[in-house]
N, C-alpha and C positions, 0 to 999 in steps of 0.2 A: 504494500500500500504506500502511496505517496504521502508526503507530509503536508500537502497543501490543505488549506481551509477555504472553502468556496462559499460565496454568497450568491444566491440566485434571486434577483429582484423581479417580481412579476411571475412568480413560480406557479400561479394557478391559471395562467393563460394557456392558449392552444399549444405554444411551443414549450412554455415553462414546465408544465406537468411532466412531459416525456423527457425533457432535457434533465430535469432534477433527478428523475428515477435512473436515467442512464449514468449521470455523474456519481450518484450514490453507489451504483454497482462498481464503478471504477475506483473511487476514492474512499469508499467506506461511508455508511449511512451517517455517522456522527460528524463527518467532515464536510458535509454539504448542508448549509443552512438555507432553507427555503423561506421566502418572505413575499408578502403580497398585502394589498389593502383589504382584499376579500377574506372571507372565511376559508380555512384550509380546504383544498380540493380533496374529495373522497379518496382518490387514488394515491394521494400523498400521506394520508393519515396512517400513523404508526410506522412510517418508513424512515423517519429522521426528524431533526429539529425544525420547528416552524415558528416564525416570528411575524407578528403583525407589524407592517412597516409602510409608512408614507414616504416615498423616495423624495418628495418635495420638501420634506423636513430635513435639511442638510445636517443640522446638529445631531438629530436622532440617528441618522444614517452613519455619521462619523463615529458616534459613541458605539454603535452596533459593530462597526468594522474593527474598532480597537478592542472591544470587549471579547470578540470571538477570534481575534488574531487572524483576520481574513487576509488571504494572499491572492485570491482571484475573485473578480466580480463579473457576473453575467447580468447585464441590465436589459431586461425584456419588456419592462412596463412601457406601454405606449397607447395612444389613441390612434386607431387605424384609419384607413382611407375613407370608407363610406361614413363612419361615425364622425370623423374629423370634419367633414364638409358641413355637418349640422351645427358645429360650434368651433369655427376655425381658430379663434383667439385662444380658447381653452386648449385645443389640440397643440397649437404652437407652444404655448406656455409649458404644458406638461412634457411634451416630447423634447423640448430644448433644455428646460431647467433641470430635468432629471439627469440628462446626460452631463451637463456642466457640473452638477453636484458630484457625480461619480468621478469624472475626470479630475476635478480639483482635489478631491480627497485622495485619489490614486496618486496624484503628484506629491501631495503632502506626506502620505504614509508609505510611499515607495511600494505600492501594491505591485505584485509581479506581473499580472496580466488582467486586462479588462476586455470583455466581449460586449459588443453592442451591434444589434442587427440593423442593416439597412434594407432596401427593398427595390424591386423593379419600378416602384412608384417614383424614383428619382428621374426616370426618363419621361420625356414629354412627346408631343406630336411631331416635333422637329428632329427627334432622334431617329436613326435608321430603325425600321420596324423588324426586319429580318436579321437574325444573328447579330443583334445589337452589340457593338464592340465594348470592351472595357473602358476605353477612353474615347468619348464622342460628345456630341452636343447634349447638354443636360439642361433642360428647361421645363421642370415639373409644373403641372397645372393644378395639382391638389395641395392642400395645406400639409397633408401627410408627406407627400413627395418633397415639398419645399423644406419641411423640417428634417427629413432624412438627408437631403442634399447638404443642408447647413451642418447637420450632425457629422457627415463624412468629412467636411472641411475641418471641423473642430477636432475630430479624432486625429487627422493627419497633423494638424497644428500642435496638439499636445504631444504627439510622438516626436515630431521634428524639434520642437522648442524645448520640451521638458524630458524627453526620453520615456514617456509613458508607453508601455507595450500594449497598445490597444489594437484589437483586430475586429474585422467586420465582414459580413457577407450580404450581398444584395439578394435577399430571398425572393424566389418566384412565389406564385400562389401555393399555399401549403395545404395538404389534404391529410386528414387523420380521423380515426374513429374513436380515439380515447378521450379527447377533450374537444369541446365545441369551438368553432371559429369565433373571432371576436369583432365582427363588423367590418370586414374587408370586402373588396370588390370581387375577389375570387372565391368567396364563400359558397357560391352556387355549386362548386365542384365537391363540396362536402354534403350540402343539403340534398343534392340529387340522389345520393346513395340512401339516405334515410327515407326519403319520399318513395323511392323505388321499392324499398323493402316493405314499407308500411302501406302505401296507397297505390302502388304500381303506376303512378303518374307524377309528373313534375312540371311546374311552370317556371321556366328560366327567366331571370331578370336581365340576361344578356342575350343578344341575338344569336342565331344558330351557327353563324360562321365567325364568331369572335374568338380568334386564337390568342391564347395567353400562355406564357411559360408557367409550368406547374412542377411540383415536386411532392413525392410521397414522404410523409413525416420521418420514417426510419432513415431515409437518405439525408434529410435536412439535419437531423440530430447527429448523424455520423459525420456530415460535412463540418458542422460546428465544432465537434470535439476534435476532429482531425486537424482543423485549422488551429485550434488552441493548443494542441499537442505538438504541432510542427515547431522545429527549431526557428528561433527569431530570424536567423540569417536567411531563411528561405522565404520570408514574407517581404515581397517587393511592393505590395500595394498596402498603403496605410490609410486609405480612405475606406473602400469596401470592394471586395472581389465580386465580379459577376459569378453567378452560380446557376447551373442549369441541370434539369433532369429530363423533362419531356415538355411537349407543347401540343395542346389540343383545343378543340372547340366544343361547345355544348352538344352540337350534332354528333360529333365523334364519340364523346363519352356516353351519350345516350345509346348509340349503336353498340358500343362495347357492353353496356349493361344489359341490352336486349339479348345478347348471347346467353346470359345467365337467367334473365327474367323476360321470356319472349313477349309477354302481354304488356310490358312497360311502354308507356307513351309519354312524349314530351311536347309541350307547347311553349310559345315564346311571347313574353310581354316585357320588352326592354324598358327599364326605368332610368333614373338619374345615374345609376352606376354604369350604364352603357357608355356614357360620355367619358367617364373616368377610364374605362377599359380601352376605349378607342385611342387614347393618348399613350398607351403602354406598348411595350414591345410584343411582337408575336412569338419571337424566339430569341435566345441569348447566346452570345459567344463567351464561353467560360474557359477558353484555352489557357489563360494565365493561371487560374486555380489548378488546372490539370498539370501544367508545367511546373509551377512553383512548389506545390505540396502534395501532388499526386492525386487530386480529386478524381473520382470515378463514380458515376451514379449507377445504381443497381436496378431500380424499378422503372419499367415503361408503363404505358396506359393499360395494357393487357394484364400484366402481372399485378399492378396496383388494384385494378377493378376486382379481380378474383379475390385478393386479400381483404379488401374493404367489405365486400359482400359476405365473406366468410365470417368476419369479425363483428360486424355491426349488430 
């Protein structure tokens, strides 16, 4: 077992639950402190220490980090794309201030490593849509994307200026059965499985040919841990790495589900989230992540669909 002591902030969210459980397996249950504003998630109960924490309270966060001798911080707390559009100022405030609080304490306390997720939301309608490169035009149109882009610049700044070892991934849409999605634009790809299983039909809030980069949660968790375990000398990107698994449309995922549930039907009623999705990439070029630290995805649409329907 490694001697590290890890704090996961936002441990009850879609990524947080599974990441916390994976880290506890690696580092030992007692060495991974889970924290969130919410009540402890059912899947986390009895698996290790849990602390109620508001990341916006910098003093409380600082005390917690010192008291638990924290050496690594995973900051997952955020207001996501679709939710953020309903209250842009709050989303900006929470997404930025939480990161600045963590970066500043990391600098002061010489924390070994910080992880903070970015997103495909940093890209906008002027970015190349197919195989969006690592370095390209970045003009996000949602407050979530704007806050993630600003966050990437802060991460790189704290690394270059103060030597804080902060690492980040631009997550595609994430699909999982263990924990519910939290108000993103790619949430349809989780909802569709639940609806297919329960009601044999689904109404998609994105149009049938809306292609978006996606990833199955086991791949996302593994990518995060592999990035954090990589030697610092291998990390050439200190903003956030492009990360890719698969890319599909609502029409394609519906066809894949029909192979398992032949009577399943889908209809389309695009809402305000369609406009958000239209500004995002259809697919991503993550060759830098593959070259720098050996990233390799495991799940494609077929393999993921079978696993989701088996486990839901």
